[in-house]
N, C-alpha and C positions, 0 to 999 in steps of 0.2 A: 718218829722212829720207835719210841717206847710202846705206843699203842699197837703198831704192827707186830712188834716182838711178842707182846702179850697175846694177841690174836693167834699168832703162829704157835706159840707154846700151849695154847688151849685148843689146838686143832681147828681153828677157824681160818683155814688156809686162804679161802677166797677173800675174806676180810683183811687178812694180813697183806695179801697181794694188793688190794685196793689202797690201803694206808700207805704202803711203801711206794706204790706207783705215783701217788700224789707228790711225795717228797722227791722221788727220782726225777720227775720233770723239772725240778728247780736246780738240780746239781750240775756241777762241771766235772770233768775228768780229773782224777781217776775214781773219785767217789761215785760218779754216775754209773760206770760199768760195774763197780762192785755191788752197788745196791740193785742194779738190774739182775745180777746173779741171785740175790736173795728173793727178788720178785719172781724169778723163774722157778726157784726151788718151791716157793709157796704155791705157785700155779701148778707145778708138777704134782704136788700132793693133793691139790684140789682135783686134778684130773684123775689121779689114782683112786680117790674116794668115789669118783663117778664111773669107775671101772674102765677108764680110758688109759690103758697101759702104754699104748703107742705114744700118746700125747705126753705122758709122764716121762717116758724114756727120752723123747726129743727135748723136752725142757730141761731135764737133768743134764743131758749131754751139753746143751748150750750153756747152762749155768757153770758147768765144770770148766769149759773153755775160758770163761770170764774169771773164775776163781784161780785158774792156773796162771793168769796174768797178774795176780795179786801177790804181795809178800806173805810170809807165813803168819803175820799178825797185821791186821789193818782195821782201822776204825773201831778199835777195842774188841775185835772179834778174832778168835783163834781160827784163822783161815786154814792152816795146815790140818787141823782136826776136822774142820768142815769139809775140806776137799776129800779126805779119806772116807768120811761117812757118805758123801755123795757118790764116790766111786763104788763103795760097797753096795749101795742101793741100785745104782745103775747096772752094775754087773749082775746082781740077783734078778733084776727085772729083765735084762736082755737074755739071760740064760734060763729063765723060768725056774730059778732056785728059790728056796725059802727066803722070804724077805727078812731083813735085819731086825725088825721089831720097831723100836723107837725111831721116829723120824730124825733126820740130822739135827743136831743141837747147835745153835748159834752161841757158843760159849764165849761169854764176855770175859776179857782179860784186862788187866790194868797196865798202864805204862806203854801203850803202843802209839 
């Protein structure tokens, strides 16, 4: 997980996707669906970097459906904040508005 997070935070979205997908294959629910949302977010920003706006929109929408099924904090991640950030990106991409800037941050919290 940590290697995927490092790759994501350094803009290596394809690599983050690959790391997390390997872990995702080994998990059971509800962790499996949650990690799949992170995989989809990573893949969305990889698509966006390749100027595939439609692919990014599709993946962010799918990731948001999975995040909406998660509690506000899960697996030490501030899911509520992540949902809000993904919604902001998704809205901006769909409406052709100025993009929010920084990619959604997987904020680590303690005690969840």
